[in-house]
ZANUVEX-243108 format. One record per atom (N, C-alpha, C): x, y, z. Coordinates in steps of 0.05 Angstrom, whole numbers, padded with zeros to 5 digits, always signed. Layout:
# residues N
XYZ
...
//
This chain:
# residues 100
+00018-00022+00001
+00001-00002+00002
+00013+00026+00000
+00039+00022+00016
+00057+00049+00017
+00069+00052-00009
+00077+00030-00027
+00092+00036-00052
+00069+00049-00070
+00049+00039-00072
+00024+00050-00089
+00015+00077-00081
+00017+00090-00055
+00014+00114-00051
+00039+00132-00058
+00061+00118-00056
+00090+00133-00067
+00087+00137-00096
+00080+00114-00109
+00080+00122-00138
+00052+00140-00148
+00033+00138-00135
+00009+00156-00138
+00020+00185-00138
+00037+00190-00114
+00046+00218-00109
+00067+00228-00128
+00085+00210-00136
+00106+00217-00153
+00094+00221-00183
+00071+00206-00192
+00058+00209-00215
+00046+00236-00218
+00029+00241-00194
+00019+00268-00194
+00033+00291-00196
+00058+00290-00185
+00076+00310-00181
+00091+00317-00208
+00094+00291-00222
+00108+00294-00248
+00090+00306-00269
+00062+00300-00268
+00045+00311-00286
+00039+00343-00281
+00037+00346-00255
+00033+00379-00253
+00062+00395-00261
+00083+00382-00257
+00110+00397-00268
+00109+00400-00294
+00100+00380-00312
+00103+00382-00339
+00081+00403-00348
+00057+00400-00334
+00032+00422-00341
+00046+00449-00338
+00062+00456-00314
+00067+00482-00313
+00091+00490-00335
+00108+00475-00344
+00126+00478-00363
+00110+00485-00390
+00089+00467-00398
+00073+00480-00417
+00059+00504-00417
+00052+00514-00395
+00035+00541-00390
+00058+00559-00393
+00084+00557-00383
+00103+00577-00384
+00112+00581-00415
+00112+00561-00429
+00121+00566-00457
+00098+00576-00472
+00073+00570-00463
+00047+00581-00479
+00052+00617-00474
+00061+00622-00450
+00058+00652-00441
+00082+00669-00454
+00103+00659-00466
+00123+00672-00475
+00114+00681-00504
+00111+00707-00506
+00108+00720-00531
+00131+00736-00548
+00130+00735-00572
+00155+00747-00581
+00146+00774-00600
+00159+00792-00591
+00155+00822-00608
+00173+00824-00629
+00164+00832-00649
+00185+00838-00676
+00184+00867-00676
+00206+00880-00672
+00211+00909-00677
+00224+00914-00703
+00215+00928-00723
+00227+00933-00747
+00240+00959-00741
+00267+00960-00744
+00280+00987-00742
+00277+01003-00768
+00266+01025-00763
+00263+01040-00784
+00284+01065-00785
+00300+01068-00805
+00317+01091-00802
+00306+01105-00828
+00309+01133-00828
+00302+01153-00848
+00321+01158-00870
+00335+01140-00873
+00360+01143-00894
+00341+01132-00918
+00354+01152-00938
+00341+01140-00969
+00368+01141-00990
+00368+01122-01005
+00391+01115-01022
+00394+01139-01043
+00420+01143-01046
+00431+01165-01065
+00456+01152-01078
+00460+01162-01101
+00483+01153-01114
+00510+01160-01105
+00528+01144-01103
+00554+01146-01089
+00567+01176-01102
+00560+01185-01128
+00575+01208-01139
+00562+01231-01124
+00537+01230-01114
+00523+01252-01098
+00535+01256-01070
+00554+01243-01062
+00565+01247-01038
+00582+01274-01032
+00584+01287-01015
+00598+01314-01010
+00633+01303-01012
+00647+01317-01020
+00675+01315-01024
+00685+01307-00996
+00677+01319-00971
+00690+01316-00950
+00682+01287-00939
+00662+01276-00943
+00654+01248-00938
+00676+01228-00951
+00672+01229-00980
+00690+01215-00993
+00715+01220-00983
+00727+01242-00979
+00753+01242-00969
+00761+01232-00944
+00745+01231-00929
+00744+01221-00901
+00746+01190-00902
+00733+01178-00921
+00731+01147-00928
+00761+01141-00939
+00769+01158-00958
+00796+01153-00968
+00817+01155-00950
+00816+01176-00933
+00836+01182-00912
+00835+01153-00892
+00817+01148-00881
+00811+01128-00859
+00814+01100-00866
+00802+01097-00888
+00798+01069-00899
+00812+01068-00929
+00836+01069-00933
+00843+01072-00960
+00838+01047-00978
+00832+01026-00971
+00827+01005-00986
+00798+00998-00988
+00775+01016-00979
+00754+01014-00979
+00737+01021-01006
+00721+01009-01012
+00699+01018-01036
+00674+01023-01022
+00662+01044-01032
+00635+01052-01025
+00617+01041-01044
+00601+01020-01033
+00581+01004-01050
+00557+01021-01053
+00545+01027-01028
+00521+01041-01029
+00524+01065-01009
+00505+01085-01014
+00506+01110-00998
+00476+01116-00994
+00471+01125-00968
+00444+01135-00961
+00444+01165-00948
+00424+01179-00947
+00423+01203-00931
+00398+01207-00915
+00398+01227-00897
+00374+01230-00886
+00366+01263-00887
+00345+01268-00870
+00341+01299-00872
+00359+01316-00857
+00375+01303-00837
+00396+01319-00820
+00423+01315-00836
+00425+01309-00862
+00449+01309-00877
+00471+01294-00865
+00458+01271-00853
+00476+01249-00847
+00480+01228-00868
+00501+01217-00871
+00507+01194-00891
+00513+01166-00881
+00498+01146-00891
+00500+01124-00881
+00516+01107-00906
+00538+01094-00901
+00558+01087-00925
+00561+01055-00921
+00551+01041-00944
+00560+01012-00937
+00581+01007-00954
+00609+00998-00942
+00632+00996-00955
+00641+00966-00952
+00660+00964-00970
+00676+00938-00971
+00706+00941-00974
+00720+00925-00959
+00752+00929-00961
+00761+00905-00983
+00786+00910-00989
+00797+00891-01007
+00798+00861-00996
+00800+00859-00972
+00802+00836-00959
+00773+00821-00958
+00754+00831-00964
+00728+00817-00966
+00711+00822-00948
+00719+00840-00923
+00703+00849-00905
+00685+00870-00913
+00661+00873-00898
+00646+00896-00908
+00635+00905-00879
+00625+00931-00886
+00612+00943-00857
+00597+00969-00866
+00584+00981-00843
+00573+01007-00848
+00582+01027-00831
+00586+01052-00843
+00597+01076-00832
+00578+01094-00834
+00581+01117-00816
+00559+01137-00812
+00579+01163-00812
+00568+01181-00823
+00586+01206-00824
+00567+01230-00830
+00575+01253-00819
+00560+01279-00825
+00569+01288-00852
+00558+01314-00859
+00564+01323-00887
+00590+01339-00889
+00605+01342-00861
+00632+01354-00863
+00651+01332-00861
+00648+01303-00862
+00663+01284-00866
+00671+01274-00835
+00657+01282-00814
+00659+01272-00789
+00646+01247-00780
+00662+01227-00774
+00649+01203-00765
+00626+01205-00740
+00605+01192-00741
+00583+01194-00722
+00578+01165-00712
+00567+01161-00690
+00558+01133-00683
+00528+01134-00678
+00515+01114-00693
+00485+01112-00697
+00479+01088-00679
//
């Protein structure tokens, strides 16, 4: 009788533990936040001379693949280096680097 009672308690305890895990998993919600930046694409020839000079000075092996601008006259530059790495740089209209 003691063994039956012990098995019953263990069974009931394990079932409630599994039920709690399922509820916790069901309560987890995921929010997708789409980052919106106000940059619009421009031709690389439209970049100010100060910006292209800053890229040439600080990243001599870089090639500007795409350029974007916003209303504050800040520039987002997608660049690639000769070694195959690529990245994104941000600069103001005077060629000063900014962090976004």
